[in-house]
C-alpha positions, 0 to 999 in steps of 0.5 A, a space after each residue: 365085340 366086332 362091328 357088323 360091316 353094314 353098321 360101319 358102312 352105314 355110319 361112314 356113308 352118314 358121316 360123308 353125307 352130313 359133312 358135305 356142304 351144299 352151295 347154291 349157285 347164282 342163276 339167270 332167268 328171263 322175264 317177259 314184261 309183255 310190252 315188247 321188252 324183256 328183263 334178264 334177272 340175276 339171282 345171287 346166293 346173297 351176302 356178297 357182290 357178283 360180277 358177270 359176263 353175259 352174252 344174249 343172242 337171238 336164235 334162228 329162225 326169228 323175226 326179232 329186232 332188238 331196238 334197245 338195251 340197258 342195264 336193268 338196275 344201274 344202282 345195283 350193277 354199278 361197275 362196268 368190267 372188262 369182259 371176254 365178248 364172244 361176238 367180237 373175240 375181244 375185251 369189251 367194257 360194260 354194255 355192247 350191242 351189234 344188231 341182235 347180239 348183246 354183251 354186258 360185263 358188269 360188277 354189282 354192289 354187295 347184295 344182301 339177299 338172294 332176291 332176283 335183281 334186274 340185270 338187263 332190260 331189252 326191248 324188241 319188235 317181232 318174235 323169236 327166242 332170246 338165249 343168254 349165257 352168263 359167266 358169274 363170279 360170286 364170293 371170288 369164285 366162278 360158278 358153272 355157266 348159267 343159261 337162260 332162254 325165252 320165246 317172245 311175241 306172236 303166240 307159240 308156234 307148234 313143233 312139226 310132230 304136234 302140228 301133224 298130230 293136230 292135223 290127223 285128229 282134224 281129219 279124223 273128225 271130218 271123216 267120222 262126221 262124213 261116215 255118219 251122214 
């Protein structure tokens, strides 16, 4: 008996899907501590140590002034590593800061879970947006670049289109009240 082509294709598709292993990748995210500081957290997949080369900068326009940088949890990120610093174009060991640019290259102890861990604590004054780019290796393999950003201080500034729509709505409201009088 000949198997219908549809059944054969369905079985082949199911075999391919079921045999493909999905891997979680480590990630980074900012947390606003609401006290003039932010924390960059790294979330591992768990079960091994990680190494990261992470660059943090402030996007323009801004009024941010970075006033301090430290390793978030030195008991976890306990080994300074050499890393390719994008701000200097040289190899930098450990933690480096110049103005509003920060670079950190560290390795961790063995992490037994996928719970986020504090990697960098950054204190600042002003408002603006921080951006991070992280190169992370876990289980001996480099994962795709990870990105994070956060806007801090002074409330949100609406984009021009939103501000324009708000202005048009206000004018329409005033015109409507004037016409009723």
